PDB file of N, CA, C and O in Angstrom:
ATOM      1  N   MET A   1     324.303 348.762   4.522  1.00  0.00           N
ATOM      2  CA  MET A   1     324.202 348.289   3.152  1.00  0.00           C
ATOM      3  C   MET A   1     324.664 349.405   2.217  1.00  0.00           C
ATOM      4  O   MET A   1     324.320 350.574   2.395  1.00  0.00           O
ATOM      5  N   ILE A   2     325.448 349.015   1.222  1.00  0.00           N
ATOM      6  CA  ILE A   2     325.907 349.969   0.225  1.00  0.00           C
ATOM      7  C   ILE A   2     325.549 349.459  -1.160  1.00  0.00           C
ATOM      8  O   ILE A   2     325.503 348.247  -1.371  1.00  0.00           O
ATOM      9  N   PRO A   3     325.295 350.354  -2.112  1.00  0.00           N
ATOM     10  CA  PRO A   3     325.004 349.911  -3.477  1.00  0.00           C
ATOM     11  C   PRO A   3     326.206 349.195  -4.080  1.00  0.00           C
ATOM     12  O   PRO A   3     327.344 349.632  -3.908  1.00  0.00           O
ATOM     13  N   VAL A   4     325.956 348.094  -4.786  1.00  0.00           N
ATOM     14  CA  VAL A   4     327.042 347.349  -5.414  1.00  0.00           C
ATOM     15  C   VAL A   4     326.850 347.241  -6.927  1.00  0.00           C
ATOM     16  O   VAL A   4     327.623 346.567  -7.608  1.00  0.00           O
ATOM     17  N   GLY A   5     325.827 347.901  -7.445  1.00  0.00           N
ATOM     18  CA  GLY A   5     325.567 347.866  -8.876  1.00  0.00           C
ATOM     19  C   GLY A   5     326.454 348.841  -9.633  1.00  0.00           C
ATOM     20  O   GLY A   5     327.307 349.514  -9.056  1.00  0.00           O
ATOM     21  N   SER A   6     326.234 348.897 -10.911  1.00  0.00           N
ATOM     22  CA  SER A   6     327.019 349.749 -11.807  1.00  0.00           C
ATOM     23  C   SER A   6     326.725 351.226 -11.550  1.00  0.00           C
ATOM     24  O   SER A   6     325.572 351.656 -11.588  1.00  0.00           O
ATOM     25  N   LYS A   7     327.766 351.982 -11.291  1.00  0.00           N
ATOM     26  CA  LYS A   7     327.618 353.429 -11.105  1.00  0.00           C
ATOM     27  C   LYS A   7     327.196 354.090 -12.417  1.00  0.00           C
ATOM     28  O   LYS A   7     326.427 355.051 -12.407  1.00  0.00           O
ATOM     29  N   ALA A   8     327.689 353.585 -13.532  1.00  0.00           N
ATOM     30  CA  ALA A   8     327.340 354.149 -14.836  1.00  0.00           C
ATOM     31  C   ALA A   8     325.860 353.950 -15.140  1.00  0.00           C
ATOM     32  O   ALA A   8     325.205 354.852 -15.662  1.00  0.00           O
ATOM     33  N   VAL A   9     325.327 352.769 -14.813  1.00  0.00           N
ATOM     34  CA  VAL A   9     323.901 352.505 -15.036  1.00  0.00           C
ATOM     35  C   VAL A   9     323.064 353.423 -14.146  1.00  0.00           C
ATOM     36  O   VAL A   9     322.080 354.003 -14.605  1.00  0.00           O
ATOM     37  N   ARG A  10     323.450 353.556 -12.879  1.00  0.00           N
ATOM     38  CA  ARG A  10     322.720 354.440 -11.959  1.00  0.00           C
ATOM     39  C   ARG A  10     322.723 355.883 -12.479  1.00  0.00           C
ATOM     40  O   ARG A  10     321.692 356.555 -12.438  1.00  0.00           O
ATOM     41  N   GLU A  11     323.857 356.356 -12.959  1.00  0.00           N
ATOM     42  CA  GLU A  11     323.940 357.723 -13.476  1.00  0.00           C
ATOM     43  C   GLU A  11     323.067 357.903 -14.723  1.00  0.00           C
ATOM     44  O   GLU A  11     322.442 358.949 -14.897  1.00  0.00           O
ATOM     45  N   ALA A  12     323.025 356.882 -15.591  1.00  0.00           N
ATOM     46  CA  ALA A  12     322.170 356.948 -16.787  1.00  0.00           C
ATOM     47  C   ALA A  12     320.702 357.004 -16.398  1.00  0.00           C
ATOM     48  O   ALA A  12     319.929 357.751 -16.998  1.00  0.00           O
ATOM     49  N   ILE A  13     320.307 356.217 -15.394  1.00  0.00           N
ATOM     50  CA  ILE A  13     318.923 356.242 -14.915  1.00  0.00           C
ATOM     51  C   ILE A  13     318.602 357.621 -14.347  1.00  0.00           C
ATOM     52  O   ILE A  13     317.541 358.175 -14.636  1.00  0.00           O
ATOM     53  N   LYS A  14     319.499 358.178 -13.549  1.00  0.00           N
ATOM     54  CA  LYS A  14     319.272 359.504 -12.971  1.00  0.00           C
ATOM     55  C   LYS A  14     319.154 360.569 -14.063  1.00  0.00           C
ATOM     56  O   LYS A  14     318.344 361.489 -13.954  1.00  0.00           O
ATOM     57  N   ARG A  15     319.961 360.438 -15.110  1.00  0.00           N
ATOM     58  CA  ARG A  15     319.964 361.438 -16.170  1.00  0.00           C
ATOM     59  C   ARG A  15     318.744 361.350 -17.073  1.00  0.00           C
ATOM     60  O   ARG A  15     318.122 362.367 -17.378  1.00  0.00           O
ATOM     61  N   TYR A  16     318.393 360.125 -17.511  1.00  0.00           N
ATOM     62  CA  TYR A  16     317.341 359.959 -18.508  1.00  0.00           C
ATOM     63  C   TYR A  16     315.963 359.636 -17.923  1.00  0.00           C
ATOM     64  O   TYR A  16     314.957 359.803 -18.613  1.00  0.00           O
ATOM     65  N   GLN A  17     315.893 359.181 -16.680  1.00  0.00           N
ATOM     66  CA  GLN A  17     314.640 358.899 -15.976  1.00  0.00           C
ATOM     67  C   GLN A  17     313.644 358.049 -16.780  1.00  0.00           C
ATOM     68  O   GLN A  17     312.521 358.489 -17.025  1.00  0.00           O
ATOM     69  N   PRO A  18     314.046 356.831 -17.196  1.00  0.00           N
ATOM     70  CA  PRO A  18     313.069 355.948 -17.854  1.00  0.00           C
ATOM     71  C   PRO A  18     311.964 355.581 -16.846  1.00  0.00           C
ATOM     72  O   PRO A  18     312.138 355.752 -15.640  1.00  0.00           O
ATOM     73  N   ALA A  19     310.855 355.090 -17.339  1.00  0.00           N
ATOM     74  CA  ALA A  19     309.748 354.715 -16.447  1.00  0.00           C
ATOM     75  C   ALA A  19     310.157 353.573 -15.521  1.00  0.00           C
ATOM     76  O   ALA A  19     309.848 353.588 -14.329  1.00  0.00           O
ATOM     77  N   VAL A  20     310.859 352.578 -16.081  1.00  0.00           N
ATOM     78  CA  VAL A  20     311.208 351.379 -15.317  1.00  0.00           C
ATOM     79  C   VAL A  20     312.621 350.933 -15.682  1.00  0.00           C
ATOM     80  O   VAL A  20     313.030 351.023 -16.839  1.00  0.00           O
ATOM     81  N   GLY A  21     313.355 350.456 -14.691  1.00  0.00           N
ATOM     82  CA  GLY A  21     314.639 349.799 -14.905  1.00  0.00           C
ATOM     83  C   GLY A  21     314.522 348.370 -14.407  1.00  0.00           C
ATOM     84  O   GLY A  21     314.200 348.145 -13.241  1.00  0.00           O
ATOM     85  N   LEU A  22     314.778 347.410 -15.270  1.00  0.00           N
ATOM     86  CA  LEU A  22     314.685 345.997 -14.895  1.00  0.00           C
ATOM     87  C   LEU A  22     316.098 345.428 -14.819  1.00  0.00           C
ATOM     88  O   LEU A  22     316.846 345.475 -15.795  1.00  0.00           O
ATOM     89  N   HIS A  23     316.454 344.899 -13.671  1.00  0.00           N
ATOM     90  CA  HIS A  23     317.822 344.453 -13.409  1.00  0.00           C
ATOM     91  C   HIS A  23     317.811 343.041 -12.841  1.00  0.00           C
ATOM     92  O   HIS A  23     316.771 342.567 -12.383  1.00  0.00           O
ATOM     93  N   GLY A  24     318.953 342.366 -12.865  1.00  0.00           N
ATOM     94  CA  GLY A  24     318.969 341.022 -12.342  1.00  0.00           C
ATOM     95  C   GLY A  24     320.337 340.410 -12.190  1.00  0.00           C
ATOM     96  O   GLY A  24     320.432 339.209 -11.937  1.00  0.00           O
ATOM     97  N   HIS A  25     321.395 341.167 -12.330  1.00  0.00           N
ATOM     98  CA  HIS A  25     322.723 340.565 -12.270  1.00  0.00           C
ATOM     99  C   HIS A  25     323.055 340.036 -10.875  1.00  0.00           C
ATOM    100  O   HIS A  25     323.656 338.969 -10.755  1.00  0.00           O
ATOM    101  N   ILE A  26     322.681 340.750  -9.833  1.00  0.00           N
ATOM    102  CA  ILE A  26     322.952 340.292  -8.462  1.00  0.00           C
ATOM    103  C   ILE A  26     321.738 339.465  -8.036  1.00  0.00           C
ATOM    104  O   ILE A  26     320.739 340.004  -7.558  1.00  0.00           O
ATOM    105  N   HIS A  27     321.842 338.163  -8.216  1.00  0.00           N
ATOM    106  CA  HIS A  27     320.688 337.268  -8.179  1.00  0.00           C
ATOM    107  C   HIS A  27     319.932 337.272  -6.862  1.00  0.00           C
ATOM    108  O   HIS A  27     318.701 337.253  -6.874  1.00  0.00           O
ATOM    109  N   GLU A  28     320.605 337.295  -5.746  1.00  0.00           N
ATOM    110  CA  GLU A  28     319.909 337.173  -4.473  1.00  0.00           C
ATOM    111  C   GLU A  28     319.380 338.501  -3.943  1.00  0.00           C
ATOM    112  O   GLU A  28     318.756 338.526  -2.882  1.00  0.00           O
ATOM    113  N   SER A  29     319.608 339.593  -4.644  1.00  0.00           N
ATOM    114  CA  SER A  29     319.232 340.916  -4.144  1.00  0.00           C
ATOM    115  C   SER A  29     317.865 341.342  -4.652  1.00  0.00           C
ATOM    116  O   SER A  29     317.758 342.265  -5.459  1.00  0.00           O
ATOM    117  N   ARG A  30     316.821 340.674  -4.183  1.00  0.00           N
ATOM    118  CA  ARG A  30     315.451 341.012  -4.561  1.00  0.00           C
ATOM    119  C   ARG A  30     315.107 342.382  -3.991  1.00  0.00           C
ATOM    120  O   ARG A  30     315.197 342.597  -2.782  1.00  0.00           O
ATOM    121  N   ALA A  31     314.709 343.314  -4.867  1.00  0.00           N
ATOM    122  CA  ALA A  31     314.434 344.659  -4.380  1.00  0.00           C
ATOM    123  C   ALA A  31     313.634 345.470  -5.386  1.00  0.00           C
ATOM    124  O   ALA A  31     313.620 345.186  -6.583  1.00  0.00           O
ATOM    125  N   ALA A  32     312.971 346.486  -4.859  1.00  0.00           N
ATOM    126  CA  ALA A  32     312.308 347.516  -5.653  1.00  0.00           C
ATOM    127  C   ALA A  32     312.725 348.845  -5.047  1.00  0.00           C
ATOM    128  O   ALA A  32     312.651 349.036  -3.833  1.00  0.00           O
ATOM    129  N   GLN A  33     313.161 349.759  -5.896  1.00  0.00           N
ATOM    130  CA  GLN A  33     313.657 351.039  -5.400  1.00  0.00           C
ATOM    131  C   GLN A  33     313.383 352.118  -6.433  1.00  0.00           C
ATOM    132  O   GLN A  33     313.444 351.868  -7.637  1.00  0.00           O
ATOM    133  N   MET A  34     313.085 353.304  -5.962  1.00  0.00           N
ATOM    134  CA  MET A  34     312.927 354.449  -6.848  1.00  0.00           C
ATOM    135  C   MET A  34     314.266 355.181  -6.956  1.00  0.00           C
ATOM    136  O   MET A  34     314.936 355.422  -5.952  1.00  0.00           O
ATOM    137  N   ILE A  35     314.637 355.522  -8.166  1.00  0.00           N
ATOM    138  CA  ILE A  35     315.768 356.420  -8.417  1.00  0.00           C
ATOM    139  C   ILE A  35     315.152 357.593  -9.162  1.00  0.00           C
ATOM    140  O   ILE A  35     314.881 357.499 -10.359  1.00  0.00           O
ATOM    141  N   GLY A  36     314.930 358.690  -8.465  1.00  0.00           N
ATOM    142  CA  GLY A  36     314.169 359.798  -9.030  1.00  0.00           C
ATOM    143  C   GLY A  36     312.758 359.322  -9.292  1.00  0.00           C
ATOM    144  O   GLY A  36     312.088 358.841  -8.378  1.00  0.00           O
ATOM    145  N   SER A  37     312.289 359.448 -10.536  1.00  0.00           N
ATOM    146  CA  SER A  37     310.941 358.971 -10.879  1.00  0.00           C
ATOM    147  C   SER A  37     310.964 357.593 -11.532  1.00  0.00           C
ATOM    148  O   SER A  37     309.931 357.123 -12.009  1.00  0.00           O
ATOM    149  N   THR A  38     312.121 356.939 -11.561  1.00  0.00           N
ATOM    150  CA  THR A  38     312.265 355.622 -12.189  1.00  0.00           C
ATOM    151  C   THR A  38     312.095 354.504 -11.166  1.00  0.00           C
ATOM    152  O   THR A  38     312.762 354.495 -10.131  1.00  0.00           O
ATOM    153  N   LEU A  39     311.197 353.562 -11.459  1.00  0.00           N
ATOM    154  CA  LEU A  39     311.046 352.363 -10.644  1.00  0.00           C
ATOM    155  C   LEU A  39     312.099 351.359 -11.100  1.00  0.00           C
ATOM    156  O   LEU A  39     312.107 350.958 -12.264  1.00  0.00           O
ATOM    157  N   CYS A  40     312.987 350.949 -10.195  1.00  0.00           N
ATOM    158  CA  CYS A  40     314.015 349.958 -10.509  1.00  0.00           C
ATOM    159  C   CYS A  40     313.682 348.658  -9.789  1.00  0.00           C
ATOM    160  O   CYS A  40     313.468 348.646  -8.576  1.00  0.00           O
ATOM    161  N   LEU A  41     313.642 347.569 -10.543  1.00  0.00           N
ATOM    162  CA  LEU A  41     313.280 346.262  -9.997  1.00  0.00           C
ATOM    163  C   LEU A  41     314.386 345.253 -10.250  1.00  0.00           C
ATOM    164  O   LEU A  41     314.969 345.209 -11.334  1.00  0.00           O
ATOM    165  N   ASN A  42     314.666 344.448  -9.244  1.00  0.00           N
ATOM    166  CA  ASN A  42     315.539 343.285  -9.366  1.00  0.00           C
ATOM    167  C   ASN A  42     314.778 342.117  -8.742  1.00  0.00           C
ATOM    168  O   ASN A  42     314.685 342.031  -7.517  1.00  0.00           O
ATOM    169  N   PRO A  43     314.232 341.216  -9.563  1.00  0.00           N
ATOM    170  CA  PRO A  43     313.465 340.099  -9.015  1.00  0.00           C
ATOM    171  C   PRO A  43     314.277 339.181  -8.103  1.00  0.00           C
ATOM    172  O   PRO A  43     313.707 338.555  -7.210  1.00  0.00           O
ATOM    173  N   GLY A  44     315.587 339.086  -8.305  1.00  0.00           N
ATOM    174  CA  GLY A  44     316.454 338.335  -7.405  1.00  0.00           C
ATOM    175  C   GLY A  44     316.302 336.829  -7.455  1.00  0.00           C
ATOM    176  O   GLY A  44     316.099 336.202  -6.416  1.00  0.00           O
ATOM    177  N   SER A  45     316.395 336.224  -8.643  1.00  0.00           N
ATOM    178  CA  SER A  45     316.319 334.765  -8.750  1.00  0.00           C
ATOM    179  C   SER A  45     317.388 334.107  -7.884  1.00  0.00           C
ATOM    180  O   SER A  45     318.472 334.653  -7.678  1.00  0.00           O
ATOM    181  N   LYS A  46     317.058 332.932  -7.389  1.00  0.00           N
ATOM    182  CA  LYS A  46     317.972 332.195  -6.523  1.00  0.00           C
ATOM    183  C   LYS A  46     318.213 330.828  -7.164  1.00  0.00           C
ATOM    184  O   LYS A  46     317.520 329.854  -6.872  1.00  0.00           O
ATOM    185  N   TYR A  47     319.211 330.784  -8.042  1.00  0.00           N
ATOM    186  CA  TYR A  47     319.449 329.575  -8.818  1.00  0.00           C
ATOM    187  C   TYR A  47     319.874 328.394  -7.966  1.00  0.00           C
ATOM    188  O   TYR A  47     319.580 327.252  -8.321  1.00  0.00           O
ATOM    189  N   SER A  48     320.556 328.631  -6.853  1.00  0.00           N
ATOM    190  CA  SER A  48     320.990 327.535  -5.981  1.00  0.00           C
ATOM    191  C   SER A  48     319.798 326.802  -5.366  1.00  0.00           C
ATOM    192  O   SER A  48     319.924 325.653  -4.942  1.00  0.00           O
ATOM    193  N   ALA A  49     318.648 327.465  -5.320  1.00  0.00           N
ATOM    194  CA  ALA A  49     317.435 326.846  -4.787  1.00  0.00           C
ATOM    195  C   ALA A  49     316.429 326.552  -5.897  1.00  0.00           C
ATOM    196  O   ALA A  49     315.260 326.283  -5.619  1.00  0.00           O
ATOM    197  N   ASP A  50     316.883 326.602  -7.169  1.00  0.00           N
ATOM    198  CA  ASP A  50     316.005 326.397  -8.327  1.00  0.00           C
ATOM    199  C   ASP A  50     314.776 327.300  -8.272  1.00  0.00           C
ATOM    200  O   ASP A  50     313.671 326.869  -8.602  1.00  0.00           O
ATOM    201  N   LEU A  51     314.966 328.548  -7.856  1.00  0.00           N
ATOM    202  CA  LEU A  51     313.871 329.505  -7.735  1.00  0.00           C
ATOM    203  C   LEU A  51     314.064 330.612  -8.759  1.00  0.00           C
ATOM    204  O   LEU A  51     315.011 331.395  -8.673  1.00  0.00           O
ATOM    205  N   LEU A  52     313.163 330.670  -9.724  1.00  0.00           N
ATOM    206  CA  LEU A  52     313.196 331.709 -10.741  1.00  0.00           C
ATOM    207  C   LEU A  52     312.174 332.772 -10.361  1.00  0.00           C
ATOM    208  O   LEU A  52     310.989 332.477 -10.203  1.00  0.00           O
ATOM    209  N   ARG A  53     312.634 333.995 -10.217  1.00  0.00           N
ATOM    210  CA  ARG A  53     311.748 335.099  -9.847  1.00  0.00           C
ATOM    211  C   ARG A  53     311.631 336.057 -11.021  1.00  0.00           C
ATOM    212  O   ARG A  53     312.514 336.132 -11.874  1.00  0.00           O
ATOM    213  N   GLY A  54     310.532 336.780 -11.047  1.00  0.00           N
ATOM    214  CA  GLY A  54     310.295 337.734 -12.126  1.00  0.00           C
ATOM    215  C   GLY A  54     309.528 338.931 -11.621  1.00  0.00           C
ATOM    216  O   GLY A  54     309.300 339.082 -10.421  1.00  0.00           O
ATOM    217  N   ALA A  55     309.135 339.775 -12.545  1.00  0.00           N
ATOM    218  CA  ALA A  55     308.359 340.965 -12.213  1.00  0.00           C
ATOM    219  C   ALA A  55     307.320 341.195 -13.296  1.00  0.00           C
ATOM    220  O   ALA A  55     307.599 341.046 -14.485  1.00  0.00           O
ATOM    221  N   VAL A  56     306.128 341.558 -12.873  1.00  0.00           N
ATOM    222  CA  VAL A  56     305.065 341.976 -13.778  1.00  0.00           C
ATOM    223  C   VAL A  56     304.870 343.463 -13.524  1.00  0.00           C
ATOM    224  O   VAL A  56     304.625 343.877 -12.391  1.00  0.00           O
ATOM    225  N   VAL A  57     304.979 344.266 -14.580  1.00  0.00           N
ATOM    226  CA  VAL A  57     304.877 345.722 -14.449  1.00  0.00           C
ATOM    227  C   VAL A  57     303.686 346.202 -15.261  1.00  0.00           C
ATOM    228  O   VAL A  57     303.563 345.881 -16.443  1.00  0.00           O
ATOM    229  N   ASP A  58     302.809 346.971 -14.627  1.00  0.00           N
ATOM    230  CA  ASP A  58     301.641 347.549 -15.281  1.00  0.00           C
ATOM    231  C   ASP A  58     301.987 348.984 -15.666  1.00  0.00           C
ATOM    232  O   ASP A  58     302.273 349.817 -14.806  1.00  0.00           O
ATOM    233  N   LEU A  59     301.956 349.267 -16.984  1.00  0.00           N
ATOM    234  CA  LEU A  59     302.300 350.588 -17.492  1.00  0.00           C
ATOM    235  C   LEU A  59     301.066 351.307 -18.013  1.00  0.00           C
ATOM    236  O   LEU A  59     300.162 350.682 -18.569  1.00  0.00           O
ATOM    237  N   ALA A  60     301.032 352.621 -17.831  1.00  0.00           N
ATOM    238  CA  ALA A  60     299.964 353.451 -18.385  1.00  0.00           C
ATOM    239  C   ALA A  60     300.219 353.663 -19.875  1.00  0.00           C
ATOM    240  O   ALA A  60     301.309 353.372 -20.368  1.00  0.00           O
ATOM    241  N   ALA A  61     299.228 354.164 -20.582  1.00  0.00           N
ATOM    242  CA  ALA A  61     299.360 354.411 -22.018  1.00  0.00           C
ATOM    243  C   ALA A  61     300.498 355.386 -22.334  1.00  0.00           C
ATOM    244  O   ALA A  61     301.109 355.303 -23.399  1.00  0.00           O
ATOM    245  N   ASP A  62     300.783 356.308 -21.407  1.00  0.00           N
ATOM    246  CA  ASP A  62     301.857 357.281 -21.644  1.00  0.00           C
ATOM    247  C   ASP A  62     303.226 356.770 -21.208  1.00  0.00           C
ATOM    248  O   ASP A  62     304.208 357.509 -21.267  1.00  0.00           O
ATOM    249  N   GLY A  63     303.303 355.496 -20.763  1.00  0.00           N
ATOM    250  CA  GLY A  63     304.576 354.893 -20.405  1.00  0.00           C
ATOM    251  C   GLY A  63     304.935 354.938 -18.934  1.00  0.00           C
ATOM    252  O   GLY A  63     305.910 354.306 -18.529  1.00  0.00           O
ATOM    253  N   ARG A  64     304.181 355.665 -18.117  1.00  0.00           N
ATOM    254  CA  ARG A  64     304.463 355.686 -16.678  1.00  0.00           C
ATOM    255  C   ARG A  64     304.093 354.334 -16.077  1.00  0.00           C
ATOM    256  O   ARG A  64     303.169 353.667 -16.542  1.00  0.00           O
ATOM    257  N   TYR A  65     304.832 353.936 -15.030  1.00  0.00           N
ATOM    258  CA  TYR A  65     304.461 352.689 -14.379  1.00  0.00           C
ATOM    259  C   TYR A  65     303.311 352.973 -13.408  1.00  0.00           C
ATOM    260  O   TYR A  65     303.283 354.019 -12.760  1.00  0.00           O
ATOM    261  N   LEU A  66     302.371 352.044 -13.314  1.00  0.00           N
ATOM    262  CA  LEU A  66     301.229 352.166 -12.416  1.00  0.00           C
ATOM    263  C   LEU A  66     301.411 351.304 -11.175  1.00  0.00           C
ATOM    264  O   LEU A  66     301.133 351.736 -10.056  1.00  0.00           O
ATOM    265  N   ASP A  67     301.885 350.071 -11.392  1.00  0.00           N
ATOM    266  CA  ASP A  67     302.033 349.130 -10.287  1.00  0.00           C
ATOM    267  C   ASP A  67     302.960 348.007 -10.739  1.00  0.00           C
ATOM    268  O   ASP A  67     303.261 347.879 -11.926  1.00  0.00           O
ATOM    269  N   PHE A  68     303.409 347.194  -9.779  1.00  0.00           N
ATOM    270  CA  PHE A  68     304.235 346.046 -10.122  1.00  0.00           C
ATOM    271  C   PHE A  68     303.968 344.931  -9.132  1.00  0.00           C
ATOM    272  O   PHE A  68     303.458 345.154  -8.034  1.00  0.00           O
ATOM    273  N   LEU A  69     304.324 343.725  -9.547  1.00  0.00           N
ATOM    274  CA  LEU A  69     304.199 342.537  -8.712  1.00  0.00           C
ATOM    275  C   LEU A  69     305.458 341.708  -8.913  1.00  0.00           C
ATOM    276  O   LEU A  69     305.802 341.369 -10.045  1.00  0.00           O
ATOM    277  N   LEU A  70     306.153 341.377  -7.821  1.00  0.00           N
ATOM    278  CA  LEU A  70     307.309 340.476  -7.902  1.00  0.00           C
ATOM    279  C   LEU A  70     306.775 339.052  -7.797  1.00  0.00           C
ATOM    280  O   LEU A  70     305.983 338.754  -6.903  1.00  0.00           O
ATOM    281  N   THR A  71     307.201 338.171  -8.700  1.00  0.00           N
ATOM    282  CA  THR A  71     306.686 336.803  -8.768  1.00  0.00           C
ATOM    283  C   THR A  71     307.797 335.791  -8.458  1.00  0.00           C
ATOM    284  O   THR A  71     308.979 336.135  -8.461  1.00  0.00           O
ATOM    285  N   ALA A  72     307.409 334.567  -8.198  1.00  0.00           N
ATOM    286  CA  ALA A  72     308.375 333.484  -7.962  1.00  0.00           C
ATOM    287  C   ALA A  72     307.752 332.181  -8.440  1.00  0.00           C
ATOM    288  O   ALA A  72     306.539 331.990  -8.360  1.00  0.00           O
ATOM    289  N   GLY A  73     308.600 331.289  -8.936  1.00  0.00           N
ATOM    290  CA  GLY A  73     308.075 330.015  -9.380  1.00  0.00           C
ATOM    291  C   GLY A  73     309.175 329.033  -9.686  1.00  0.00           C
ATOM    292  O   GLY A  73     308.899 327.899 -10.077  1.00  0.00           O
TER     293      GLY A  73
END
């Protein structure tokens, strides 16, 4: 498997290290991955199966992520 997302977005995440990156362009690629200290989530909706997926992210008061849950409905 090789990354197929935007190299520019990945470099920006590596440089600025936001708490969370929420992505969804590649619909079937449901995943959670750390890039440095940034949690990157792609819920991976599957429109051909009428499946809408999402993510619930729990953040601390200082902006760090605490936990996440990938949802489907």
